[in-house]
N, C-alpha and C positions, 0 to 999 in steps of 0.2 A: 504493500500500500504506500509505504514511504517512497519507494522507488518510482511508483507511478506519479506521486505528487511532485517529486524532484524532476522527473522527466517533463511533466506539464509546465513546471516553473521555468525549466530551461528552454522549452519551446516558446513560451510566452516572452522570455528575455530575448530570444533570437528574433521574434517578430518586431519587438521594439527596436532592436539594433537595425533591422532592415528598414524600418520607418525612419530612423535617424539618417541612414545612408540616403534614402530617397529625398528626405528634407534637405540634406546638404547638397545633393546633386541639383535639386530644383533651385536652391539658393544660388548655386554656382552659375546655372544657366541664366537666372535673372540678372546676376551681377555682370555676366558677359554681355547680355543684351543692353544693360545700362551703359557699359563702357562703349559698346558699339554706337549707341545713340549719341553719347557724349562726344566721341571722336568725330562722328558725322557732323554734329553741330559745330565743333571746332573747325572742321574743314570748311564748312559753309561760311563761318564767320571770317576765316582767314583767306578765303578765296578773293583775289583782287578783282575789283570792278574795273571797268574801262572808262576813260574819259569819253565824253560825247563831243564830237567835233563837227563843225560845219564851215563852209566857205561863205563869208558874208556877201550878199548880193549874187552869189554863185558866179563870181567873175574875178579875173585877174586883169588889171588895167595896165596897158603898155603906153609909155610916153616916148614919142620920137622927137626930134628928127635924128637920122643917122649922122655921124657914125656911132653915136651913143644910143642906148636904149635903157629905159628904166621899167622895172616890173614891180607892181604893188600887190602884195599879198595881204588879204584880210581874213583872218580865221577867228572863229569864236569857239571857246572850249568851256565845257560845263562839267563840273564834278558832281555826278548824280548820287554819289555814295552818301549814306547817312553817318558814316563812321571813319572814313579813310581820308587822309591828306595825300594828295597826289602831285607828282612832278613829272614833267615830260621834257627830257633833256636830249642833247645831241641831235636836234631836229634838222632834217633835210627834206627838200621837196624835189621830186622828179616830175617833169612835165612831159606828157605823152599825147600824141595825136595820131589819128588814122589818116593815112595818105589818101587824098581825094582821087589819086590815079590808081588806087588799088594796090599799092606797094606794101601794104601791111602797116604795122605800128611804127611810128617815128618818135624818138625821144630827143629832147634838147640835150646838147652835148654836155652841159654842166649841171650839177645839182645846185639848188639854192639852199643856203643855210638860214635857219630861223632862230630867233632868240629863245632861250630856255623858258619853260613855264615851271615855276618853282613854288612849292608849298601852297597849292590851290586847295582851300579848305572845303569841307563837305558842303554841297549845296550852292557853291559860289560859281560865278561865270567870269571868264577873262577873255578879253579880245587881244589878239596878236596882229598888229598892223606894222608891216615893215616894207620899205622900198629899197630895192637893190638895182644896181646898174652895171652895165658892161660897156666898155669902149671898143670892144672887138666882137660884135654880135655874130659875125659869120663863124668865128672859131668857137665862141662860148655858147651860142644859142643854136646855130645851125642855119644853113642856107634856106632850107624849106620854110622855117618859121620866119626868117627875116624877109623873104620874098613876099609872103602872104600878108604879114603885118605891115610892110612898107606900102602895100597896095590898099591898106585900110580895111582888110578883111577881118571878120570876126570868126574865130575858130572854136570848135568844141574840143576840149582837151580833158584828159584825166590827170588828176594830181595824186601822187603817192607820197604821203607824208610819213617819214620813218623817224623813229627815235626810241629812247629808252624810257619806259613807263615805270616810275618808282612809286609804290603804294606803301603808305605807312599807317598802321593801325595804332592809335594812341590809347593809353589808359583813360578811364572815365574821369579821373581827377587830374589828368594832364601831367603826371609825373614823368612820363616817358613813353617811348614806343613799345608796344607789345609784339609787333611783328612787322617786318619790312621785306618787301619783295621787289625784284627787278625783272623786267621782261622786255624783249625787243618787240615793238608793236608797229604795224604799218596800217595807216588809214588810207583808204582809197576813196577819192571824190570824183564821181563820174559827171560828165556833161557840164563841165565848168567852161564858161565863155572867156576866151582870151582875145583881147583886141584893143584898139585905140579909141573906140567909141565911148565917150564919157557917160552916155546914157546907160551903159552896163551897170553903173553904180546904183541903179534903181530897180534892178531885177530881183527875183526871189533868191533866198538862200538855198544852198545845196548841202544836204547832209552827207556825211562820210561814214563808211563802214570800216570796222577794225578787225584785224586778225592777228 
């Protein structure tokens, strides 16, 4: 009789042990899920946003006469993030056009350099307006562009704005950055009007896409 009671007690103890194992395993699974959710949330928080860029009036204005040419760039940059301070540095612009004779895409010989955008706060907008000139347009711009612009033509071009996007996530109390990331980013702005006609400054803005 005693042995039967002892065996029953041992069986009951084993059941409780198995229940403990199941509880611990369930707790471990819950903990892993919680960690996974936390990691996912951190990844989302630290994922860098992109600046929103557009070409003001959707145009680049050229000023003649030869032998010099001036090019005016007007960009507007918006930081849509609610938490990140952004900078866009080492900026350069490539200008490309499709040949009217069907010869494919033609790019200006030289890149244009733009001033850096530094520490653009969340929700803020900045305009970048710069005028650059060349005294040797055939070599630095290219015969194709010089010929058409000298005739007063307006050309549809694509701008490729390249640079380094620096995203800084600060602490809520402003003690310092939590996370900083850098990435090479290219903004493509299609169907920008390039020409000498000053009425181009009254046309609609052109939004750019980033990658």
